[in-house]
A tleap script that builds the chain and sets N, CA, C and O, in Angstrom:
source leaprc.protein.ff14SB
mol = sequence {
  NMET ALA GLU LYS TYR LYS THR GLY GLU LYS
  ALA PRO GLU SER GLY LYS PHE LYS VAL ASP
  SER LEU VAL ASN GLY ASP SER HIE ASN ASP
  ASP THR THR ILE ASP ILE GLU LYS GLY GLU
  GLN PHE PRO PRO SER PRO SER SER ARG ASP
  ALA ALA TYR TRP VAL LYS CALA
}
set mol.1.N position { -20.866 -1.854 -30.250 }
set mol.1.CA position { -19.784 -2.727 -29.808 }
set mol.1.C position { -19.834 -2.845 -28.287 }
set mol.1.O position { -20.058 -1.864 -27.578 }
set mol.2.N position { -19.624 -4.041 -27.816 }
set mol.2.CA position { -19.682 -4.299 -26.375 }
set mol.2.C position { -18.501 -3.651 -25.657 }
set mol.2.O position { -17.395 -3.568 -26.190 }
set mol.3.N position { -18.763 -3.201 -24.453 }
set mol.3.CA position { -17.720 -2.638 -23.608 }
set mol.3.C position { -16.760 -3.759 -23.212 }
set mol.3.O position { -17.193 -4.841 -22.816 }
set mol.4.N position { -15.442 -3.497 -23.321 }
set mol.4.CA position { -14.435 -4.503 -22.966 }
set mol.4.C position { -13.753 -4.108 -21.666 }
set mol.4.O position { -13.537 -2.929 -21.385 }
set mol.5.N position { -13.423 -5.118 -20.888 }
set mol.5.CA position { -12.737 -4.910 -19.616 }
set mol.5.C position { -11.501 -5.791 -19.592 }
set mol.5.O position { -11.554 -6.951 -20.000 }
set mol.6.N position { -10.399 -5.251 -19.120 }
set mol.6.CA position { -9.113 -5.942 -19.133 }
set mol.6.C position { -8.864 -6.653 -17.803 }
set mol.6.O position { -9.306 -6.197 -16.749 }
set mol.7.N position { -8.150 -7.774 -17.871 }
set mol.7.CA position { -7.717 -8.468 -16.671 }
set mol.7.C position { -7.117 -7.455 -15.692 }
set mol.7.O position { -6.277 -6.638 -16.070 }
set mol.8.N position { -7.555 -7.515 -14.439 }
set mol.8.CA position { -7.061 -6.599 -13.404 }
set mol.8.C position { -7.977 -5.421 -13.142 }
set mol.8.O position { -7.922 -4.822 -12.068 }
set mol.9.N position { -8.826 -5.078 -14.115 }
set mol.9.CA position { -9.795 -3.999 -13.900 }
set mol.9.C position { -10.923 -4.500 -13.016 }
set mol.9.O position { -11.179 -5.702 -12.933 }
set mol.10.N position { -11.594 -3.567 -12.357 }
set mol.10.CA position { -12.709 -3.923 -11.492 }
set mol.10.C position { -14.013 -3.947 -12.305 }
set mol.10.O position { -14.254 -3.083 -13.148 }
set mol.11.N position { -14.830 -4.943 -12.030 }
set mol.11.CA position { -16.104 -5.090 -12.735 }
set mol.11.C position { -17.038 -3.937 -12.367 }
set mol.11.O position { -17.224 -3.650 -11.184 }
set mol.12.N position { -17.625 -3.273 -13.366 }
set mol.12.CA position { -18.543 -2.167 -13.109 }
set mol.12.C position { -19.925 -2.639 -12.666 }
set mol.12.O position { -20.715 -1.863 -12.128 }
set mol.13.N position { -20.209 -3.928 -12.900 }
set mol.13.CA position { -21.499 -4.502 -12.537 }
set mol.13.C position { -21.333 -6.006 -12.361 }
set mol.13.O position { -20.390 -6.602 -12.880 }
set mol.14.N position { -22.244 -6.602 -11.637 }
set mol.14.CA position { -22.241 -8.053 -11.467 }
set mol.14.C position { -22.835 -8.700 -12.703 }
set mol.14.O position { -23.664 -8.101 -13.387 }
set mol.15.N position { -22.409 -9.930 -12.992 }
set mol.15.CA position { -22.987 -10.654 -14.107 }
set mol.15.C position { -22.063 -11.705 -14.663 }
set mol.15.O position { -21.023 -12.014 -14.081 }
set mol.16.N position { -22.452 -12.253 -15.799 }
set mol.16.CA position { -21.655 -13.260 -16.503 }
set mol.16.C position { -20.820 -12.560 -17.567 }
set mol.16.O position { -21.313 -11.712 -18.311 }
set mol.17.N position { -19.548 -12.933 -17.622 }
set mol.17.CA position { -18.630 -12.374 -18.603 }
set mol.17.C position { -17.861 -13.500 -19.276 }
set mol.17.O position { -17.683 -14.576 -18.705 }
set mol.18.N position { -17.404 -13.239 -20.506 }
set mol.18.CA position { -16.611 -14.225 -21.241 }
set mol.18.C position { -15.408 -13.530 -21.861 }
set mol.18.O position { -15.402 -12.312 -22.039 }
set mol.19.N position { -14.385 -14.322 -22.190 }
set mol.19.CA position { -13.177 -13.789 -22.829 }
set mol.19.C position { -13.522 -13.385 -24.258 }
set mol.19.O position { -14.087 -14.172 -25.017 }
set mol.20.N position { -13.173 -12.145 -24.615 }
set mol.20.CA position { -13.368 -11.664 -25.988 }
set mol.20.C position { -12.103 -11.890 -26.803 }
set mol.20.O position { -12.159 -12.364 -27.938 }
set mol.21.N position { -10.949 -11.543 -26.205 }
set mol.21.CA position { -9.658 -11.731 -26.865 }
set mol.21.C position { -8.568 -11.644 -25.810 }
set mol.21.O position { -8.810 -11.207 -24.685 }
set mol.22.N position { -7.363 -12.065 -26.186 }
set mol.22.CA position { -6.227 -11.966 -25.275 }
set mol.22.C position { -5.505 -10.649 -25.508 }
set mol.22.O position { -5.424 -10.167 -26.638 }
set mol.23.N position { -4.986 -10.076 -24.444 }
set mol.23.CA position { -4.304 -8.784 -24.517 }
set mol.23.C position { -3.079 -8.864 -25.437 }
set mol.23.O position { -2.778 -7.908 -26.153 }
set mol.24.N position { -2.373 -10.000 -25.419 }
set mol.24.CA position { -1.156 -10.123 -26.234 }
set mol.24.C position { -1.448 -10.376 -27.710 }
set mol.24.O position { -0.521 -10.485 -28.513 }
set mol.25.N position { -2.733 -10.471 -28.075 }
set mol.25.CA position { -3.101 -10.623 -29.482 }
set mol.25.C position { -3.180 -12.058 -29.958 }
set mol.25.O position { -3.625 -12.313 -31.078 }
set mol.26.N position { -2.753 -13.013 -29.121 }
set mol.26.CA position { -2.850 -14.417 -29.510 }
set mol.26.C position { -4.322 -14.799 -29.674 }
set mol.26.O position { -5.203 -14.228 -29.031 }
set mol.27.N position { -4.560 -15.755 -30.531 }
set mol.27.CA position { -5.935 -16.223 -30.679 }
set mol.27.C position { -6.297 -17.049 -29.449 }
set mol.27.O position { -5.430 -17.578 -28.753 }
set mol.28.N position { -7.575 -17.143 -29.208 }
set mol.28.CA position { -8.026 -17.925 -28.061 }
set mol.28.C position { -9.219 -18.749 -28.478 }
set mol.28.O position { -9.927 -18.395 -29.422 }
set mol.29.N position { -9.445 -19.832 -27.790 }
set mol.29.CA position { -10.635 -20.644 -28.050 }
set mol.29.C position { -11.286 -20.964 -26.711 }
set mol.29.O position { -11.680 -22.098 -26.441 }
set mol.30.N position { -11.384 -19.948 -25.895 }
set mol.30.CA position { -11.918 -20.091 -24.550 }
set mol.30.C position { -13.331 -19.531 -24.519 }
set mol.30.O position { -13.523 -18.315 -24.553 }
set mol.31.N position { -14.316 -20.413 -24.455 }
set mol.31.CA position { -15.686 -19.916 -24.388 }
set mol.31.C position { -16.270 -20.097 -22.993 }
set mol.31.O position { -17.485 -20.178 -22.812 }
set mol.32.N position { -15.375 -20.158 -22.013 }
set mol.32.CA position { -15.795 -20.236 -20.618 }
set mol.32.C position { -16.422 -18.915 -20.195 }
set mol.32.O position { -15.931 -17.844 -20.551 }
set mol.33.N position { -17.494 -18.996 -19.445 }
set mol.33.CA position { -18.063 -17.789 -18.860 }
set mol.33.C position { -17.808 -17.823 -17.360 }
set mol.33.O position { -17.720 -18.892 -16.756 }
set mol.34.N position { -17.692 -16.655 -16.778 }
set mol.34.CA position { -17.485 -16.549 -15.337 }
set mol.34.C position { -18.573 -15.654 -14.759 }
set mol.34.O position { -19.094 -14.769 -15.438 }
set mol.35.N position { -18.904 -15.893 -13.511 }
set mol.35.CA position { -19.775 -14.992 -12.760 }
set mol.35.C position { -18.868 -14.089 -11.952 }
set mol.35.O position { -17.966 -14.567 -11.264 }
set mol.36.N position { -19.095 -12.805 -12.028 }
set mol.36.CA position { -18.257 -11.860 -11.295 }
set mol.36.C position { -19.162 -10.844 -10.606 }
set mol.36.O position { -20.194 -10.447 -11.147 }
set mol.37.N position { -18.770 -10.439 -9.433 }
set mol.37.CA position { -19.528 -9.461 -8.663 }
set mol.37.C position { -18.969 -8.065 -8.897 }
set mol.37.O position { -17.774 -7.897 -9.142 }
set mol.38.N position { -19.831 -7.076 -8.821 }
set mol.38.CA position { -19.394 -5.687 -8.972 }
set mol.38.C position { -18.245 -5.411 -8.007 }
set mol.38.O position { -18.331 -5.725 -6.820 }
set mol.39.N position { -17.167 -4.818 -8.529 }
set mol.39.CA position { -16.006 -4.465 -7.717 }
set mol.39.C position { -14.905 -5.510 -7.695 }
set mol.39.O position { -13.782 -5.215 -7.288 }
set mol.40.N position { -15.213 -6.746 -8.134 }
set mol.40.CA position { -14.178 -7.777 -8.209 }
set mol.40.C position { -13.293 -7.520 -9.428 }
set mol.40.O position { -13.727 -6.912 -10.406 }
set mol.41.N position { -12.046 -7.991 -9.355 }
set mol.41.CA position { -11.134 -7.828 -10.485 }
set mol.41.C position { -11.353 -8.939 -11.502 }
set mol.41.O position { -11.591 -10.094 -11.149 }
set mol.42.N position { -11.264 -8.556 -12.784 }
set mol.42.CA position { -11.328 -9.558 -13.839 }
set mol.42.C position { -10.055 -10.404 -13.793 }
set mol.42.O position { -8.957 -9.860 -13.677 }
set mol.43.N position { -10.195 -11.731 -13.884 }
set mol.43.CA position { -9.039 -12.632 -13.815 }
set mol.43.C position { -8.385 -12.807 -15.180 }
set mol.43.O position { -8.887 -12.301 -16.184 }
set mol.44.N position { -7.255 -13.530 -15.215 }
set mol.44.CA position { -6.686 -13.927 -16.513 }
set mol.44.C position { -7.627 -14.916 -17.203 }
set mol.44.O position { -8.573 -15.414 -16.592 }
set mol.45.N position { -7.364 -15.190 -18.455 }
set mol.45.CA position { -8.138 -16.190 -19.190 }
set mol.45.C position { -8.035 -17.533 -18.477 }
set mol.45.O position { -6.927 -17.969 -18.163 }
set mol.46.N position { -9.147 -18.197 -18.213 }
set mol.46.CA position { -9.100 -19.488 -17.518 }
set mol.46.C position { -8.307 -20.561 -18.261 }
set mol.46.O position { -7.707 -21.425 -17.622 }
set mol.47.N position { -8.288 -20.529 -19.594 }
set mol.47.CA position { -7.601 -21.588 -20.344 }
set mol.47.C position { -6.112 -21.312 -20.532 }
set mol.47.O position { -5.296 -22.223 -20.401 }
set mol.48.N position { -5.750 -20.070 -20.836 }
set mol.48.CA position { -4.344 -19.775 -21.146 }
set mol.48.C position { -3.596 -19.109 -20.006 }
set mol.48.O position { -2.366 -19.056 -20.014 }
set mol.49.N position { -4.334 -18.598 -19.020 }
set mol.49.CA position { -3.753 -17.868 -17.887 }
set mol.49.C position { -3.089 -16.558 -18.315 }
set mol.49.O position { -2.315 -15.974 -17.556 }
set mol.50.N position { -3.393 -16.098 -19.534 }
set mol.50.CA position { -2.874 -14.821 -20.032 }
set mol.50.C position { -3.890 -13.716 -19.765 }
set mol.50.O position { -5.080 -13.980 -19.588 }
set mol.51.N position { -3.413 -12.489 -19.738 }
set mol.51.CA position { -4.306 -11.340 -19.584 }
set mol.51.C position { -5.298 -11.322 -20.748 }
set mol.51.O position { -4.948 -11.632 -21.887 }
set mol.52.N position { -6.532 -10.956 -20.439 }
set mol.52.CA position { -7.593 -11.031 -21.449 }
set mol.52.C position { -8.475 -9.804 -21.394 }
set mol.52.O position { -8.490 -9.066 -20.409 }
set mol.53.N position { -9.213 -9.601 -22.478 }
set mol.53.CA position { -10.287 -8.624 -22.520 }
set mol.53.C position { -11.583 -9.398 -22.314 }
set mol.53.O position { -11.810 -10.421 -22.961 }
set mol.54.N position { -12.424 -8.914 -21.419 }
set mol.54.CA position { -13.679 -9.566 -21.076 }
set mol.54.C position { -14.849 -8.740 -21.588 }
set mol.54.O position { -14.779 -7.511 -21.623 }
set mol.55.N position { -15.926 -9.413 -21.986 }
set mol.55.CA position { -17.163 -8.764 -22.402 }
set mol.55.C position { -18.328 -9.453 -21.690 }
set mol.55.O position { -18.222 -10.601 -21.259 }
set mol.56.N position { -19.435 -8.727 -21.579 }
set mol.56.CA position { -20.647 -9.288 -20.958 }
set mol.56.C position { -21.116 -10.460 -21.802 }
set mol.56.O position { -21.206 -10.349 -23.025 }
set mol.57.N position { -21.413 -11.577 -21.163 }
set mol.57.CA position { -21.827 -12.790 -21.885 }
set mol.57.C position { -23.303 -12.718 -22.271 }
set mol.57.O position { -23.828 -13.648 -22.884 }
savepdb mol mol.pdb
quit
C-alpha cells in the first residue's frame, strides 16, 4: 500500500503526487497531480479545497 500524506504535512521527497481520498471521507473525483518539493506542505485538494490524503503519482 502506498504511503499517504495529509494536507499540511511536509513532503518527505520531491515528486508528483495525487489526491487519494479526502480526510472528511467524502468521495472525490480529482485526478489532478501536483509537483511538490521536499519540505513543502501538502495543499488541500485542488478541486474541493478540502483536506486530502496524497499519494505518489
